[in-house]
N, C-alpha and C positions, 0 to 999 in steps of 0.2 A: 296569417295563421291558418293552419289546416282546419277544414270543417270536419269535426269529429262526430261520430254517432255511436251511441252505447245501446246495444241491442241484445235480444235473446233469440235463440233458435231451439226449438224443441226437438230432441232426438229420442230414441227409444229409452235410453238410460238416464238422460239428464236434460235440463233446460240450460243450454250452453249460453253463457254470457260472452259477448265479444265486442271488441272495439273495432271501428271501421272508419276509414277516411273516405271523404267524397272529394276527389280531385276537381279542380276548377275546369280543366280541359282534359279530355281523354285524347291522347295522341297515339294510341296504339300500344302503349306500354303494357306489359304483362302485370297482372296483380301480384302482390307479395303476401304470402301467408306466413305469419310469424308465430312460431311455437316456443312457448316460454320454458323456463327451467325451474329448478327446485332451489329454495322453497317459495318461489315467486308466483306470479300470475301475469296476465296480459299487461298490467300496469307497468311492467319493466320496459315496455316498448313505447311508453307515452312520449318520451322526448324524441325518439327517432320518428315516430308517426307525426308529431307536430312539425318536425323539420321537413319531412318528405311528402307529407300527405296532400299538399296542394298539387303535386305532380303525379303521385301514384295512388292507385287503389290498394290499400293495405288492410289486412284483416288479421286480428290477433284474438284468438279464443282463450278462455280459461278452461282447463281440463276439468273433468269430474273430480271433486275433492279439492279444488283449488279456487281461489279468488271468489268471484260472485256467481259461479255456476252452481245451480241447485239440482241435487239428485232427485230423480223421479222414481227410480226403482224402489220397491219395498225394501225396508231395512234389511241388510245382510244379503241381498240378492245380487248386487253388483260386485264383481270380483275386481278389487283394486290391483290390477296388473297392467304392465305396459301394453300387452296385447289388447286387453279390453279397452283401455283408453284410446289406443290407436284406432280401434274399430269405431269408437264413438266419434272421434275427430274426423275420420274418413266419411262417416255418415253426414256430419256437419258440413264438410266441404261439398259433398254431393248436393245437399239441400240448398246450399248457397248458389249452386250452378256454376262453380268454378271448374272449368275444363282443362286449364293449363295455367301454370303460375310458377313464380320463383319461390322456392321454399327457404325460409330463414330459420335455422335451428340453433338453439342454445341449450346446453346441459341436457335436461330431460327431453328437450325438443328433438334430439337425435334419435333416441329409441322410439319415440312416438312417430316422428316424421319419416325415418328410414324404413320403418315397418310399412307405412303407407306407400312409400316410393317403391319398395321391393314388390308389393302387390300390384301397384298401379303406376308403372313407370311412365305411362302416357300423360299423367298429370304434371310431371316435373319438367319444366323448361330449363331450370338452373337451380343451383343450391348455394346458399350462403351459410357457412359453418362458423359459428362463434363459440369457442370453448365448449364444443359438443363432441364428445369422444366416440370413436368407432374402432379403436385399435388398442390392443393390450399394452403396447408401448407407451400409450398416453396415461396409463393408470399409475399414480404415485403409490408409494408403499402404504400410505394412509388409505388411499382409495381401495387398494387390493385387500387390505384388512377389513374395511367396512363391507366390501362385496362378499367376503368369505363368511360373514356372520350368518348363522342358521337360526331358524325360528325358535328352537328349543334352547338356545344359548342365552340364558338370562342376563349374564354379564354383558354379552355383546349387544343384546337388544337395548340395554340401558345406555350403551354408547350411542346407539342410533337415536334414542330419545333425546340425548344431549344435543343432537343437531337441530332439534325442534324447539330449543329454548332461544331466548333473545341472544344469549351469548353465542350459541351456535350459528344463528343467522348472521350476526355481526361478524363472526369469524369469516364467513364466506364473502361478505361485502368488503372487508378491510384488508384481509391478508394479501400482501403483494402490491397494494396500491402505492403510487409514488407520492400522492398528496392526500392524506386522510381528510383534510378540510374540504376537498372537492366532492366528497361523498355525502349527498343529502341524506338526512335522517328519514326522509319521507319513505324511501324505498324499503328499508329494513323494518321500519315501524309498521308499515302497511302489511308486509309479509307476515310479521309476527301476529298482527291482529287476525289475519285469516287463519294462521296456524292454530291460534288459541280458540277458534270456534268449536262448539261441541262436536265431537266425533272425528274431527279432522286428523288429529295426531295418530289415531289408530289406523286410519286409511293410509297415511303416509308411511307409517312403519311397514305396512304390508307392501307398499311400493318399493321402499328401500330394500326390503328382504328379497324382492323380485328382481333387483338390479342385476343379479347374476345371470338372469335369462338374457340380458342384453349382451353380456360378454360372450355367452354361447352363440348369440346371433351375429356377432361381429363378422365372422367369415362370410356369411351370406350377404351382409350389407356391402362388404368390400367387393364381393363378386359382382354385385349390381353396379357399383361404381366403375369397375373395370369394363364391364360389358356396355353400360349405357354411356359412359364418359360425359356426364352432364357438364355444361359450363359451370365452373365453381369458383367461389371466392372464399378463402380461408382467412378469418379474422381471429386473432388469439391473444389474450392476455398471458404473456409468457411466464408470469409469476403466480399463476393459478396453483394453489396448494394441492388440488386433487387431480386435475387434468393437465398433464405436463406438456411442455413445448414439443416433446417427442411425438405426442399424439397429433399435433398440428402438422408436423413434418411428414408423418406417416401417410397422410392423405396424398402427398405428392408422388408416392410410389404408384398409386392407382390412378391419380389424376395429375399427370405430369404437366399439364398446361393450365392448372388452376392458378388464379391470382392469389398471392400469399402475402399476408401482412401480420407482423408481430407488434405488440404494444407493451410498453413497460408498465403493466398494471396487472391486476389479479383476475379473478374469475368473472366478475361483473364488469366487463370491459366498457360497456356503454355508459356506466356511471361516471367514469373518469375521462373517457376518450370519445365522447359523442361528437364533438366538433370535428374530429378527424375521421371517424368511422362513417358518419352520415353521407358526406360527398362520395366516399368510396362505394357505398351501397348504391347510391343514385347512379353513379357512372356504370357500375356493373349491370344493374337492371336495364338501363338504357341500351347497353351493348347487346345484352341477350335479347331484348325486345326487338331491336333492329335486325338481329340475325334470324329470329323466328319469322319476322315479317318479310324478309328478303326472298 
């Protein structure tokens, strides 16, 4: 079993909670920074970290407004936007002293992580992309509708609020899965527990309304991918109701040498396909680490 540590790191805006593995032997492998999605937190990576943590140093933080992270800013002073969260996570990475790593992004992890990568390309030795969209082709009709909702649209905001209910959370976990009995209730129950904490839903509505800023940023992220050509592994649940398979394939235009794997599952691919994904991740990080060390 991996040696896990549950720690906090104070930044200007928040006391960041994070999970960290302590590998038994350090063989020169790069660290892995894992950025979680919506409506989750770092716990979504618990299984992967237990599988790989004996070999790799893995760090998974909770963003401000998510999981166990505690806001330090005076009420109302922190702007819940993807730009603000990315700046806070960048500060967290610097305070940990991580100078180069493999970045694993899922869902909201893309707009957080790709903003950091575009600002600080020197940090990124490779990327693992799991149902994390960066192309308009990957947006389903439902996703396009949700992205189009404006703050003054009361009916639209009610739709967004529906995503924050237990029914909305389970929709993301179960839609497209091959075997519903393989999905542990622990994940979506914990997510909902965090969502129901005082003040959390208002912050998440602000973030959901800000998602359109990510679509506007897609061309910039794509330009970074084309210019930097980071080693990349694409892992995608092809039955994701929000982020389509076309979004996975779109990465291959800018990253033609990326490793590419599709799975017959939905959005939270690790929930159903951990046994398959874990060795793929390990192999990729080992290859990138050897390449950097050469």
